[in-house]
N, C-alpha and C positions, 0 to 999 in steps of 0.2 A: 406498500415498502418498493422503492424497486431493487434491484440486484446489479449491482456493480463488479465488473471485471475490471482490474488493470493490470497490464504486461511493465516490466522495466528489466535492466539489468541491474545486476552490482556487483563489487569487486569482491566480492566471499561469500557465496552461497551458505556453508555453513552457520558460520555468522548472523545473516541473514534470518534464518530458520528458526537460532537459539531468543532469538531479540524479542525484548517484552515492548517493545514500542511500537509496533500496533494497534494494541490495545491500550496503551497510556493515553496514545492523541488519539483515537478511530472512540475508542470507548463513552470519554465521553461528552462525544455529536450521534451519540447514539442508532451508534454502528454495531451491529455485533453480527453472529454466525462467519467471522475471516476464517476462511480456510486458505491456506497455503498451498504453493502448486510449484514446484521446480519443473525446467528442461532435465531432459537425465542425458541430455546429447550436447549439453552445451550450459555451462559449472556458473555461468554466468545470467544466465537468463531464468528469472521466475516471475510471478504473478501469485495475485491474489483476487479471491471470489468473495462478496462481504452485503449483507444488505442494511440499507442507505434508508434513517428514516428520515431524514433533512437535506434533498441531496445540496439546495443553496447552502447552509451550513458549511459542510466538507468542501463545496468548492472552496467556498472564504478562508475557509481553514489553513487550504490546500496552501494559500498567499501568505502564512504569517509565518514570524521567527522558531515556533518552535516548533508546527512543522520539517519547517526548513532544517533543523533541527537535528531533528529522528528520523529523515531522511540520510542527512549527511553521517548519525552515529550506526544507522541500517547499511549504510555503504550502497544504498542506490546511485545510478548516475545521471539527476534529474529529466538531464536533455533525453531522458529513453522511454521516458513514463509515456502511456498510452490511456486511460480512461473510456471505459467504452460501459454506457450504459444500455437495461435491457429494457426492450422496448415493446 
């Protein structure tokens, strides 16, 4: 099970931190151990680390409307998203 790291910009860090959307959309995909990170010097930069059982399922889900809606709800700036997979 690879560990995945993603970072991106958000419109409101506190809203993003409090949001239940990550668990709602990633949980059914078998994603576990989601950890949230913030940049203490830039309140618009955040990141997550998570364990992903099926990268194909997660990458396919990134293209669906449910994920887009969750990202919009969380205030994610989509064009800033970078996903890194453990080598």
